[in-house]
N, C-alpha and C positions, 0 to 999 in steps of 0.2 A: 324233211322233218319240220312240222309246224310249231312255231313258237307262240305260246300263249301270251296275252297282253300282260298278265301279272309277271311272268318270267322276264319279258322284255323290259318291264318297268324296273325290276330288280337289276337287270344287266345295266341299264342306263344309270341307275343310282350309283352302283359301285364303280362304274367307269368314271362317272363324274367325281366320285370321291377320290379316285386316283389322280384325276386332273387337279382337284383342289389341293391335294398333298403336294404335287409338283409346283403349283402356283404359290403356295405358302412357303415352300423352300426357297423359291426365287425371291420372295418378298423379305425374308428374314434379314439379309445383310443390310438392306435399306432401313429396316426398322431399327436395327442395332445402331446405325450411324446417326439417325435422326431423333431417336428417343433415348438419349444416353442416360437420362435420370431415372428411367423406368427400371424397376427391379425385375430382371428377367429370369433369375435363377429360381425355378419353382421346385427344385429337388429337396429343399429343406436344409437345415444346418448340416455342416460337414465337419467331421473330426480330422480332416486332413490338415497338415501343417503347411501345405503348399498354397499360396494365394490362389483364389479362383481365377479362371480366365475371364476376360471381359465378355459380357453377354450371357454367362451362365449356360442355361439350357440351349440358347440359340446357337452358341458356338459348338456345343456338343452335338446337337442335332444336324448341323451342316458340315461337321468335320469328318475325318476318317474314323474307322472303327477297327477293332482287333478282329482278325478272322476267327479266333476261337471264343469270341464273346457271344453271349446269348441275347436275342432281341426281346426276351420277355422280362427285362429288368425294369427298374423305375423310370428309366429314360430310353424308351424304344427308339433305336436309330432308324430313321426313315429309309435311307438308302440301303442299309443292311437288311431291313425287313423285306423290302421290295426285291432285292437280288436273291435272298435266300428262298423266298417263295417262288420266284421264277425257276430256280434250280429244282425245287420240289416238284413243280408241275412238269418240267422237262423230264425228271426221273419217272413221274407217274405215267408219262407217255412212252417211256422206254427210249428216250432220245437224249442227246446232249447238245449244248450250244455249239455253233460252228467256230466261235472264238470266245475269248475271255468275256464273261458276261458283266457288263457295267450297268450302272443305274438306269441310264436312258433307254438302253435296249431292253433291260428287264421290265421297265415300266410299260413299254409298248407291248411286250410279250404278254404281260398280265392283262392289259386291256383287251388284247385279242382273245385271250383264253378265258375271260370273265364268264361267258355263257357256260363253258364246260365246268369251271371251278364251282359255280353255284349249284351244280347238280352232282358234284363229286363228294366223296367222303370227307374232304378237307374243308368244306364250305364253312362250317362253324368256326374252326380255328382260324381260317383265312379272314373271315369277317371280323373276328375279335382283334386280330393283329392289325389289320388295316384301320379299324376304328380307333384303336389305341394310339397309333401314330397320328391319325387325323386329329384326335382330341388334344394331344400334346402340342402339335403345331398351332392349332386354333387358339391356344392360350397366348401365343407369342406374336401374332400379327393382327392388324386391324380387321374388324368383323367383315368388312366388305370383300376382303380377299377370299374368305371362305364361301365360295359360290359353287354349288354343286350342279348348277343348271347348264353350264357350258360343256358340251361334249367334244369340243375340239381338242385333239391331242396336242400336248405341249412339249416343246423341246427342253432339254436341260440347259437352263440359263442362269444357274447360281453364280453370283459374282464372287469367285474365289479370291480375286485380287483384294477386294474390299475385306473379305474375311481374314486373309493373311495379314493385312495391315494392322489388325486388332490383336494379333498374338504378341505377347511381350517378347522382347528381343533375347531375354535370358532363358526363355522356355526351351527345353530340350525336345527335339522331335526325332523320330526314327526316319529312315529313308522312305518307308511307305507313307508315313504321315506327311512328310515334305512333298512327296510326289503328288499327293492329293491336292495340296494348295498351289503347287507350281508344276502342273503336269507337263512332262516332256521338255522341261526347261534345263534340267541338269543331266549331262551325259556321263558316261563312265569316267571320263577324265576329271570332271568336276567332283564326282564322288570320291575318287582317289585322292584328290587334293584335300577334301574335307577330312578323310580318314587320317592322312598324314598330319594335318593340323591338330586333330584330336589327340593323336599319339604324342606329338611334341608337347601338348598341353599337359597330358598325364605325366610325362617325364619331368615336367617342370613343377609337378606337385598339385596340379589342378584336378578337381574331382569331376571328370568328364566320363560318364559311363560309356562302355563300348557300344557302338552302333547307335549312338544318340549325338545330336549336333545342335548347338545353340542356334536359334532363329537368326541372331545377328550374323553368324558365320554364313548361314545359307544365303541371306540377303546380300552379304558382302560378295560372295562367290557369284551370285547372279549379276550384280552390278559390274564386277570385273569382266564378266563374259560379254556383257553388252558393250562395254568400252573397248574390248579387244578388237 
């Protein structure tokens, strides 16, 4: 099959857009730490009574997402969009991933499948979603980070430790949310300890929802395991 110059140009453009998304995700933690006075929350006023997390959009875009959320909302989640589109393309080919599909693997798969996607029935929806994610990230990082001319694949290098340090200690996280920021750091024994601590707190009259844990407790559990 012969690829036309125009088609190859489109393939290169969208692969470079995927690279730019990955590069900007990597840059966001540093941006949050060095430009603390910059108003990053672009989502507009909120009616929530809960104080916003530091970094606004930046923390939302680099944090975990709910599996039942839709990526077409006001704040498209980059990793969610990439992973869900990878699943869509796998389904279109009548195949399934060999293991649980994570962001880095999904990004590489979409890069590999870009020529096929651009000639598929999904091309318009895919372009719109990828462009929406790219546009949201572009508003949060220095302009020079948005460079679509580098076609070198990028590895997933988001500084999760830096992101975790920005979460208020009284913020409540689910297990899935905590595993995002501290991957493979808490084993079943650690989670059992956290569940027992939460149960004791509820018995003492504290308002701790089931299956949610204060960040302070999670960090305390991590510190104790390091010292053990």
